[in-house]
N, C-alpha and C positions, 0 to 999 in steps of 0.2 A: 413586687411591692416597692413603693417609693416613700421617702421620708422628707418632711419639710419642717423647718423650725421657724416659729414666729420670733422675730427679733425682739419683740417686747415681752416675751414669755417670762423672763426672770422677774419682771416687775409685777406680774399678775399670778404667780404660781399659787398663792394662797387665796385668791379671790374665787369664791364659788359662783356658779351660774345661778342667777336669781330671777330670771324672767318668768319662769313658770310659777304661778301663785297658788300655793296649796290651800285647801279648805281648812281654816283653823278650827272649825267646829267638828271635824271628822270623828274624834273619839266620842263626843257627845251624841252625834248621829248614830254611831255604832251602838251605844246604850239604848237609844230609842228603838233601833231596828231589832235589837235582841228582845226587847219587850214585845214588839209586834210579832216577832217570829215565834214567841212562846205560844201564840194562838194560831198564827198562820205563816209558816215559813215561806210559802209561795208569794204572799203579799209583801213580806219583808224583802224577799229577793227582787221583786219588781222595783221596789223603792231603791234598793241597793244599786241595781243596774241603772236606774234613772239618775242617781247621784253620780255614778261613775261616768256617765256620758254628759255631765254638765261642766262645761269649761269655765264657767264663772264670768267675770267681767270681760267684755270684748276688748281685744287689743285695738288701739287707735293710734294714728299718727298725730302727734301734737304739734309737729312742725312740718310744714310743706317744704319740699325741695324741688328743683327744676325737673328732676326725673319723675317724681310723683305727679307734678302738674302736667307733664307732657303725655301722660297715659290717656288713652281713649277709654273712658269708663262706661260700662253698660251693665244691664241686669238681665239675667236669663231666668225665666220661670221654669221650675222643675217640680216634680212631686215632693222634693225635699225643701221647698221654699224658694225664695228669690235668691239667686246666687250672683254676687257682684264679680264682675270681670274687669281686668285692666289689660289693655293691649298696647304694645309698642311695635312700630315698624310694619312694613307690608311685604316682607320677603316671601319667597315661595315656599320655604320650609318653616313649619310651625313647631314651636316648642312650648310646652306647658310647665308652669311653675306651681309647685304644690308645697304648702307650708306645713308646719307642725302644730302641736297642741297649744292652745291659748295664743296663737300668733295670727298672721294675716298674710294674704297672697303677696303683698308688696314688700314683705320682709326679705325676699330674695331678689329685690330689684337691682342690687349692686352688680349682678352679672349681666344685666340687660344690655348696657352699651357694648360690651364685648360680643354678645350674641348678635346684636343688630349689625355691628360692623362686619360680622361674618356672613350676613345675608339672611338671618333668621327673623321671622315674625314671632314675637314673644307674647304669650298670654298668661296672666296670673289670675287666680281665682281665690276668693275667700270661701273657706269651707262652710258648711251649714253651721249656724250658731257662732260664727266667727266674723270678725271685721265688720263689713257693711252688708253681709248676707243676713237673711232673716233667721228667726228661730233662736233658741237658747241651748240646744243640745246637739251633740254629734257623736255618732258611733262609727265603727269601722265600715259597716255596710252602707250607712247614709252618705259618708264621705265618698266611698267608692261609687255609689249610684250617681252622686252629683258630678263626679269626674266623667262618668260615661255620658251624662247629659250635656256637659260642657264640650266634650269631644264631638258630639253630634251637632251642637249649635255653633261652635267656634273652630272646629277642626276640619279635617282629621289632623291630629298631631303625629309627628314622626319621632319625637323625642320628648323627654320630661326631665326636669331638674327638681328634686324632691328634698325635703328636710324632715328628719325624724318620722313622726307618724304619717306624714304625707306619703312616704315611700311604702308604708304598710298598706295604706288605703289603695294606692295605685296597684300594688302587687295583688291585692284581693280582687280588684276590678279586672285586671288582665287575666287572672287565673280562673275566676269563677263567674264572671258576668258576660254572657254571650254578647258580642258586638264585633263590628268589623274593625278591630284595632289595627292601627298601623304604627304604633310606637315600637321602634326597634332599638332604641338606645335610651338608657335610664341612668341618671346620676343620682346616687343616694348619699346625702350628707347626714352624718350623725344618726344613722338608722338603727332602731331597735329590732333585733331579730325576732324576739318573742313577745307577743301581746299577752300570752298566757302568764308570763312572769309578772307583767304589769298588773294583770288582774289579781294574781295571788298576793302581790304586795299591797294592793288596795284592800283585799280581805284581811290581811294581817293588821293594817292600820286601823280598820274599823272594829276588829276583834269580835266579829259576829260569830254565831254558832256554826258548827259544822253542817247542821241541817240547812241553814240559810245558804251557806256556801254551795252545798250540793244542789240546791234548787236554783241558785243563780247560774251555775254551770249548765244546768239543764235548759234554762230559759235562753242563755246565750247561744247554746248549740241550736236551738229551734230558730232563733232570730237569724243566725248566720247560715243556717242550712247545712251545717257540718260541725264537727268538733273544733274547738279553738285551736287544737294542735295542728290541724290541717291547714290553718291560715298562716302558719309561720313561714316567713320568706325562705328560710334555710331548708324547708321541706318541699319547696315547690318544684325543684328540678328544672325541667324544660317548660313548665307551664307558662312562664313569663314571656317566652318567645322573643327575648331582647338581650342585647349585651348590656352589662351593668358595670359602672364605675362607682366604687365606694370610696368616699373620702371621710376620714374619721380622725379625731384628735385624741392623742393619748391622755390628755388631761380633761377629757369630757367627764364631768362628775354627774351628769344626768343619765347618759347611756354609755356604759363602759366599752372600751375598744374591743373587748372580747366578743361583743355582739357582731361587730363588723367582720371580725376574723371568722366567726362561725358562718356567716353568709358567704363570704368570699371563698371559704373552703368547701362549701356545699353546692353552689351554683356553677354550672359548667362553663359559663361565659362571663365570669365576674373577676374584676381586678381591684386591688386595694391600694390606696395611697394613705400613708400615715402622716399626720402633722403633729406638732407639739406646741402648746401654748395658746390655742384658740378657744378651748373649751367647747361647749355645745352650740353656742350661738354665733360666734364670731368668724367661723370658717368662710362664709360667703362674702365677708368684707375684705378678704385678702386678694390682692391682684393676681398672685400666682394661681390661686384656686380658680379665678375667672378664666385664666388661660388654659388650665387643665380641663375645665368643663367644656370650653369652646372647642379645643382641639379634639376632645373625645367625641363631641356631637358632630363634628365635621368628618369624623372617620379616621383621624390621625391615631 
């Protein structure tokens, strides 16, 4: 394990991460669902899962910069809607960038110049319901399915750089979606180990009945084809078929660093770099992180 300190950390220690926008009406929605669940727990559970998979307002770039303008933009038609892609460079080795919840593919663009200089072709994608991709919803399986379709259309990719839930979706795709995957190195930034914990916290916030929660778990299992617990990264063992570098900040107040420690301790070919002062979103903006990612993807 390695440690890195953000030189500006002391000025930001009390600043929470604010980019993820919660649904302010969630408690009221919970009351409505409890009323529906009194007559039909199954219907209430379907609505609950629909709300859970709704990211809200799509993230946009309100300012263009030269790196954004230099990207070759395209759209790929998939069963999950039109997926926006952004491509930089024409190197022989291809890297896929995968963003987190309520974000967009170009949020990871800061690492692109370093990767291009190392000879990589870099492709980012907006997940279903995010950025400039179509739709208004995204779940673990739809994000994973879109990743597989982008690999078919724009790959094959040899490596991936992921942030937060993007790592969960890629892990699900590699472990459970048959495909001729060639991804052998993965960088996971601020990765949550357990989607089950996220689900349970959502149930707690909505305060729905135990009958609705039980039905929601049942429907989620049917949708994913397996229990939620089997989709946890720290339970996948050798299923990923890739070496993993985890970079996580000790001041991340969205995903605690214990999540990264759990993954690093469970996967056979995973290593962890700790940072301090970047929080959940600013990791990829630091030049040292760019070099760690590039060196790892080059095999250093």
